[in-house]
N, C-alpha and C positions, 0 to 999 in steps of 0.2 A: 497261210504263212507258217513256216516251221517254228517249233518251239525251241528256244535256245536253252542251254543247260545252266546259264549263269544265274547266280543269286545276288541281288543288289540290296544292300542295307543302307537306310537313311540314318545318319548319325550326326551328333552335335550336342551342344549343351542345352539345358531346358529352355523352353519358350522361344525357340528360334523359328518355329513354324513347321516342324517335321511332319506332324500328323496332318496338318492342312495340306502340305505338299503331297503326302502319301495319298490322301483322298482325291486330289486333283489328278494325279498321275494314273490311278486305277479307274477313275471316273465314277467312283461310288463314295458315299458318306459312310465309310466302314469304321474309321478310327474316331474315337471321341475327341472333340475339340473344345477347348475352353481357354479363356484368357489367363487363368492362373497357371503357373509353372508346375510341372510334375504330374500332369494328368495321366500321361501314358506310363504304365507300369510294366505291362507284359509286351510280348512281341507280336505284332499284327502281321499277317501275311496277305498278299494280294498278287494278282496277275497284271503285269504291265505290258501293254502292246507297244512295240517299237517298230520302226520301218524294216528292221531285219528279223523280227520274230518276237515272240513273247518271252519275258523273263519273270522270275519270281522276285517280288519286292517285299522287303521287311521294313516295318516301322518300329523303331526302338525307343526305349526310354531315354530321357536326357542324361548325358554323361555328367556326373557330379563327383565331388570328393565326399565320400560317406564316412562318418565317424560315429561309432557307438550306437548304431541303429541296425538291428538284425534284418528288418524288412528292407531297409535301404541297401544293405549289403547283398541281399538276395536279388533285388532289382538290378544292382550293378553287375552281379555275377551273370544273370540271365542276359543282360544287354551285351556283355563282352563275349559270351558264348555265341550270340547271334552275329556279332561283328566279325569274330574269328571264322565263323562258318561261311560268311559271304565272300564272293569273288570280286565284287566291286563295291566301293564305299562312296555314297553321296554325302559329302561333308558340308553341312549347312551352317552358315553364320547369319546373324541378324545385321543387315546392312545399315539399319538406322543407328544401332548402338556402336557399330564398328567392331574391330577385332579386340576381344578382351583377353586378359591373361589366361582365363580358363580355355579359350579357343586354342591358344598356343600350346597349353599343357596337353590337351587331348589330341591335337594334331600330331604332337611328338609320339604319343602312344599308338595312334592309328598308323603312322608312318612305319613303325617297327614291324608291322604285319606284312609289309611288301605286297600290298594289293593295289589294284588300279583305283584311282581316286578322282571323282568328279567334284570340283569345288562349286558350291552354290551360294551366291549372295542373295538371300531372300529379303522380302519386304523392301523391294527396290521400286516403289511406286514413283519416285522422282528420277528414276534412271541413274546414270553414272554420277550424278551430283551427290548421291548418298555417301557418307563418310566411309562406310564399310567397303565400297567398291575398290578404292585405291589401297586401303589397308589390307585387303584380302590377299594381295600379292605377297605380303610378308610371310604368309603361311608356307610358301614354297610349293603350292599345288598348281601353279599356272594361273591362267586367266579364268575368272569365275563365270559361271552361267548366271546371268541376272534374271531373277524371278520375283514375282509377287504372287504367292500361292493364293492369298485372299482375293486378289483381283484377276486371277487367271492369266497373269503376264509371264511369258517365257516358258510356259509348261511344254510346249511343243519343241522348243530348242533343247530343253533338258531331256525330253524323251528321245530325241535324235542322238544326243551325246551319249546317253546310256546305251542305246541300241548299237551305236558304232563301236564302242569299247567291247560290248558283249560279243559282237560279230568278230572283232579282231581276236579276242581270246579263243573263240570257237575255231577260227581259221588256223591259229598257231598250233593249238593242241586242244582236243576235246576236254572239257572241264570234268575232272574226276569227281568233284563234289567236295564235301567238307573235310577239313583236316581230321585225322584220328583223334578221338577224345573230345571233339567239339561239334559233334553232329547235332543239328537242330531240325533236320528233316524228319518229320514223324510219319511220312507216307510210306507205306509198304505195298508192294505190288500184289494185288489179289485179283482173281478173275472176276468175282462178282462185284456189282456196284455197291459203293459204300452206303451203309444205313446211317442216316443222320440222327444222332441222339443228343438231345439237350438235357443238361442236368440243372435243375432249379431247386430253390429252397430259400429259407430264411438265412440271414447272415450267420456265418460261423457254423453252418451245418456240416461242413467238410466236403464241399463239392470239388474244390481243387485237389484236395488230398485224395479223393476217390479216383480222379482221373490220373493223378500221378501214380497211384497204386496199380491201375490198369496198365499204364505205360511202363511200369517198373523202373521209373526214374523221375527226378524232380524237374519236370518240364514246366509246370505252372507255379506261380508264387503262392506260398502258404504262410500263415502266421497265426499266433494265438488270438490276436485281436480281430474282431469282425470288420468287414469292409475292405479286405485286402484286394479282392478282385474287383475291377471296374469295368473292363471290356468283356464282351461275349467272345471268347477266344475259341476258334475251331482248331481241332487237333486230329488230322487223319492218322489212322493207325490200323493194326490188325488185332482183334480181340478174340483170342482162342480160336483163330482160324477164320474169323469173319471180318470182312473189311468194313470199318466203321469210321464215321467222322463225329468226334465228341465235341460238344459245345459247352464250355465252362461259362457260367453266367454270374453276374453280381448277385449278392444276397438281396432278396426282395422283402422290404418291410411294408407295413400297412401304408396306404397312400397318404393318410392324414399325418403320418410321422415323417414323411419325406419333405424337407424344406429346402435343402440345398440344390442348386441347379445341376451340379455334377452328379449327384445321386439320382436325380430324375433322368438324366441322360443314360446313366448306367442301367437303371431299371428298364427304360425304354429299349435299350440295346438287348437286354435279356428277353424281353417280350417278343422282339423280332426273331430271336433265336428259337423261341417256342413255336412261332408260326412257320418257321422255315424247317423245323425238325419233323421227323416221322415218328419217333418214339421220344417221350418225355419221361425222365426219371425224376420224380419229386422226392428229394432227399430230406428226411426228418432227423432231428436230433433225438436219439433214443431216450435221453434223459429228460427231454421236455417236448414230447411229440404231440401232434394233433392240436396245435393252436389254430386259431381262426385263420391265420394267414396261410398255414399249410393247406387247409381245406380249400381256401380260395385259389391257390396255385393249382391244385389238382383239378378243381372244377373248371378253371380257365383252360387248362390243357385239354380236358375232355370237350369243352365247348368249342375249342378250335379244331376238334376232330382228330386229335393225335392219340396214338396208343399210349396209355399212361401206366407207368410202373411206380409203385410207392415203396421206398426203401428206408429202413431204419439204420442210420449210421451210429457209430460209437457203441456198438453192441458189446464190445469188449469191456465197457465200463458198467454194464448192467449186472446187478446181482439177481439171483433167483430167476434165471432167464426163462425157464419153461412157463412158470406162472405169469410172468410179465408179458411174454409173447401171446399167451392165450387171451389175456385181457385186452391187449392192444389190437389183436386181430379182430376181436368182437367189435371194438370201437371203430375199426377201419371199415368193416362191412356195413355198419349202420350209418357212418358219416359220409360215405361216397357211393351212393346207389348208381351214379353214372357209369362206374366201372365195376359193377357187381360181378363177382366171379374171379376177380384178380386176387393174387396172393400178396400178402405183406412180406417183404424180403428183409431179413436181418443181416446187416453187413458190418464190417469194420474196415475202414480205409487204412487204419493204422497197422493191422495185422494181415489184411487180405482175406480174412475169413468171410465166407458167404458170397464172394465174387463170382464163383462158378454158378451158384444158384441164381444170382442176379442176371448173369449172361443167359441162362436158360429161359428165364422169365421174359427178358427183353425180346428174344427172338421167337419165343412161342407167341407172344402178343403181336409181334410184327407180322407173323404169318397169318394170324386170325384177322388182323387189321386189313390184310390184302385179300382175304378170302371172298369167294363168290358162290352164291347158291342159285341153282337153276330154277326156272319158273315153275316147273311141274311140281317138284317137292314142296315149294313155297305155298302153292295154292292148296295142295292136299293138307298141309299143316294149318293153313288159314281156316279151312272147313272144319277141322277138328277143334280148333280154338273157338270158333263161333258156336259149334255144337255144345262144347263144354260150358261156355259162358257167352250167351248171345249179347250183342250190343244193346244199349238201352233204347227206349222209344223217345221220340220228340213230338209233342203235340199229338199223342195217341198213334203215331205212325212209327213203326220200327225202322231204325237206321240200317241200311243194307250195305254190307261190305262185299264188293263184287269180285275183285281179284287184286293180287299183289305181285310185284316184280322188283328185282334188284336192279337199280340203275347205275350204281357206282360202288367202288371200293375205296378204301383209305379215307375214312372209315366205311364200313358197310352201310349203304344208303338204299332205301326202298321207297317205292311209290305205291300207295294203297288207294285204289279207286273205290269210292263209296258215295252214297247219297248224302247230301248235306254235310260236307266235311267239316264245316265250322261248328257243327253241333255235337260232334263226337267228343265225349269227355276226355280230358287228359289222363284220367285214371285208366280208361280203357286202352289208350295208346301205350301207357306204361305196362299194362297187362300183356299187350302184344310184344313189346320190346323184351320183356322178361321171358316170354315164350320163345322168341327167336334165340335168345342167349342159350336157353336150356336145350332146345331141340336141335339146333344146328351147331352147337359148340362155339358160340361167339362170346364166351366169357371174357370179361376184362377189357373190352373195347367199347368206345362209344358207338351207338347205333342210331341212325337217323331214319325217321319215317315221315314222309310227306303225304298229306291227304289231298286227294283231288276228286272232283266230281266226275261223273260219267261224261259230261260234255267238254271236259278239259282236253288239252292237247294230248295226243297219244304218247305215253311214256316210252314206247319202244323206238320212237323216231330219234 
């Protein structure tokens, strides 16, 4: 099925079920859903399959009147940029509550954009007996599509309605894209496949600000208070000539400090982004670095087998930078042996200083993460390691290391055939891992060694 050029935005006031509808339409639990209003803050993107082809679907924050709140104004501004960039609007109302004054107000604003509109009466579990069905005609958008996103009612009808309008727009005139000045599409055409990069850290470390600096525009919400970001938002772009997909995640506190359900959902969303990513940037606050949670996040990323880059943000606020960096670099080397050989990168999301160095480190580690070593050099290296430091004996019998081979990349993974694999000390395995790093230039990436006895399955199969 061909891909249509249309962009579809789901709009409406808070708590009418936009995010649940978004998840149902794309067939994934991508947007955070909770009973309290105002959960969605940023713009979520997904791919919607229709009978006429795929379209891009945007989930937006609830439309509200914001007064005297900088964060709320930023949310409103981002939402309206998405609405203006879209070619089709799915205007959602709550059929249980009926059409409220806020629905009329925002319907007037959306109508001024002269875009095609699909009216949706959501939460229609009881069908056309809901008060909102008859009242929805007063909005002037025609007959509504009746849905219940929570109970999967009417989703296919809505999918067909969106596809039909997108097909009509394509047939009349190929869609040129967003209006000038309202571009929301971060994707730039690059020949190589995009590298997935997740940025994680404690709250208020500057993750969203760093991505905005890389993009050179305010694509993500930022604010002085912690906890602004809730969703793990993906942003495709080109970073100094390399195609990347950046994942902004919510700040992650210690598990014992997380009590609210919404924060638990946000952290869980961020952890999924880590597992989905190829490179993880652990962003620290240079004024308060290397807390226990920072080390846990870096260790988690290494445990998941991701290439890990550790960066110090807010470097512009640090005095006596040279002495401070030397001290922090020493702490970094001792605190994270899992990624030994990696460099600590000092950056400032505010000024952009250090971003070129961060880019070099990300792609240097990405290349190492994908590297492969042939079996011949590996076994010659193993012989020299055994000769320099033989493995210990178990019950008066020397443990024998027979041969080693690399079985996977991303991260580099090896199988070591030996006698009595369960008796080889972990200290000796660490000795081999450190030797692999030094000899084959595998610094800064997790390395996995699996021990097998001679009678185990052939690792070459």
